[in-house]
Residue, then its C-alpha position, 0 to 999 in steps of 0.5 A: m699298406t697305405d689305402p688307394a688314392p680315391t677315385r675321382l668318383t668317389l670324391l665326387r660323391f663325397l662332394e655330393r652328400v656334403q652340399i645335399r647336407d648344406l642345401e637341407r640345412t639351407r631350407r632350414w633356415i628358408a623354413e624357419e624364416e617364412r615362420r617366424e615372418a609369417e609369425r609375425q605378419r599374424g601378430m601385425a593383424a591382430r594389433p588393435p589400431d593404434p589411439d587416435w589420442l593419448i594421456q600422458y600421466g605422472l610417475n605416480r600414474k595419478n597426475v595427468e601430465w600431457v595431451h598428446t595425438g596418438d602418432c606423437w613421437a613424444a609419447a611413444k619415448s615416456g610409456r606412462c601414455h594411456p588411450a583416450t577419446r576424443a571425448q577425453a582427449l578435449e575435456a582434459l584440455r579444458q581442464q587445463v591440462p597441457a596440449c604436448a609442444h611437439c604434436r598438439p592436439d587442441t589443435a587438432l581437436g580445433l581447439l586453437d587454430 
């Protein structure tokens, strides 16, 4: 025998269960995204400040190649830069280490006008 067709109320109750399940899944997604965002914010707050000066070393990590300002885009791409103090940057420039042509740390340090 065939089952009788579901009533309109039965169909609406089924729709309600599906929507509740979807809403719970969406709320889980929202909670997970809020957790990720809070974690990202904590990471940003814990990050040390960017250095004012960078010294870029060669591939052998011994030769000093360039002096950069802390926000130089060219230094960020090299991956071989280390933070430096103002005194270290000045000393490197006085020792004939080239200044980056993009960020001009020699000008920023007042060696050139």
